[in-house]
C-alpha positions as CSV (number, residue, x, y, z in Angstrom):
1,M,-30.8,12.3,17.1
2,S,-27.9,10.8,15.8
3,R,-24.6,12.0,14.0
4,T,-23.2,10.7,10.6
5,K,-19.7,10.4,10.1
6,R,-18.1,12.6,7.9
7,S,-15.5,11.7,5.5
8,Y,-12.8,14.0,4.5
9,T,-10.4,13.6,0.8
10,A,-6.7,13.3,1.1
11,V,-6.9,16.8,-0.9
12,Y,-8.8,18.7,1.8
13,K,-6.4,16.3,4.9
14,R,-3.4,18.4,3.2
15,N,-5.3,21.8,2.3
16,A,-6.6,21.8,5.6
17,V,-2.6,21.0,7.1
18,K,-1.3,23.0,4.8
19,L,-3.6,25.4,6.1
20,S,-2.7,25.6,9.4
21,K,1.1,26.2,9.2
22,E,0.5,28.9,7.2
23,K,-1.5,30.7,9.0
24,G,0.2,29.3,12.7
25,N,-3.1,28.7,14.4
26,V,-4.8,25.5,14.2
27,S,-7.4,26.1,16.3
28,K,-8.4,29.6,13.8
29,V,-8.1,27.1,11.3
30,S,-10.2,25.0,12.8
31,R,-12.8,26.8,12.9
32,E,-12.6,28.7,9.9
33,L,-13.2,24.2,8.4
34,G,-16.2,23.9,11.1
35,I,-13.6,20.2,12.2
36,G,-11.9,20.0,15.3
37,A,-8.8,21.2,16.4
38,Q,-7.4,17.9,17.4
39,L,-8.5,16.0,14.4
40,I,-5.4,18.8,12.6
41,H,-2.9,17.8,14.8
42,R,-3.8,14.0,14.3
43,W,-3.7,15.1,10.6
44,K,-0.2,17.3,11.0
45,K,0.5,14.1,12.9
46,E,0.1,11.8,10.5
47,Q,1.6,14.0,7.3
48,R,5.2,14.0,9.0
49,E,5.0,10.8,9.6
50,Y,4.2,9.5,6.5
51,K,5.2,11.8,4.3
52,D,3.1,11.7,0.1
53,N,2.4,8.0,2.0
54,S,-0.2,10.0,4.9
55,F,-4.3,9.6,3.5
56,P,-4.2,6.3,1.7
57,G,-7.5,5.7,1.7
58,H,-10.0,3.3,3.5
59,E,-8.7,0.6,5.1
60,K,-5.3,0.5,2.6
61,P,-2.5,1.1,5.4
62,K,-0.8,3.7,5.5
63,L,3.3,2.2,4.7
64,T,6.3,4.3,5.0
65,D,8.7,4.0,1.4
66,E,10.4,1.0,3.1
67,G,7.3,-0.6,4.6
68,R,6.1,-0.2,0.7
69,E,8.7,-1.9,-1.1
70,I,8.6,-4.8,1.8
71,A,5.1,-5.2,0.1
72,R,6.3,-5.0,-3.3
73,L,9.0,-7.8,-2.3
74,K,6.8,-9.7,-0.4
75,K,3.9,-10.2,-3.2
76,E,6.9,-11.2,-5.5
77,L,8.5,-14.1,-4.0
78,R,4.4,-15.2,-3.1
79,D,3.8,-15.2,-7.4
80,A,7.2,-16.3,-7.4
81,K,6.6,-19.6,-5.1
82,M,2.9,-19.9,-7.0
83,E,4.3,-19.6,-10.3
84,T,6.7,-22.6,-9.3
85,E,4.2,-24.8,-7.6
86,I,1.8,-24.5,-11.2
87,L,5.2,-25.8,-13.2
88,K,6.1,-28.6,-10.3
89,K,2.0,-29.7,-10.7
90,R,2.1,-29.2,-14.4
91,L,6.0,-31.7,-14.4
92,A,3.9,-34.1,-12.0
93,S,1.0,-34.7,-14.2
94,S,2.6,-34.4,-17.6
95,P,4.5,-38.0,-19.5
96,R,7.9,-37.7,-19.2
97,T,10.1,-37.7,-22.6
98,T,14.1,-37.4,-23.0
99,A,14.1,-35.8,-26.3
100,K,14.5,-32.1,-25.3
101,I,14.4,-30.5,-21.6
102,W,14.4,-26.5,-21.6
103,V,15.1,-24.9,-18.2
104,H,13.2,-22.3,-16.1
105,K,15.9,-19.8,-16.2
106,A,14.6,-18.0,-12.5
107,T,13.7,-21.7,-10.6
108,Q,15.8,-23.3,-11.9
109,I,13.1,-26.0,-12.9
110,E,13.9,-28.3,-15.7
111,I,10.7,-28.5,-18.3
112,P,10.1,-31.7,-20.1
113,C,9.3,-30.4,-24.5
């Protein structure tokens, strides 16, 4: 007989951790919930380390607040680089005019109008 892998929601995990803190006995809570005590200990450790960022969901990285900020800044930089490359390609393919030139504020790239 094969066992199926059980999955738990973030709310369920938080409630299990909260219940174990209130009762002060992880073993008793694990028996009541029908899960292993080691699982509750792991959830408690994750919640202690990542606080509000714990239990992000399936295949999503657990990030601290600093890690989340770093990821946001990396995405912003990647988007800016992509925009710069698009503008460079646009400049290379368009005919040059000397009448009007617009300078992009963020990248300081001159774009013929």
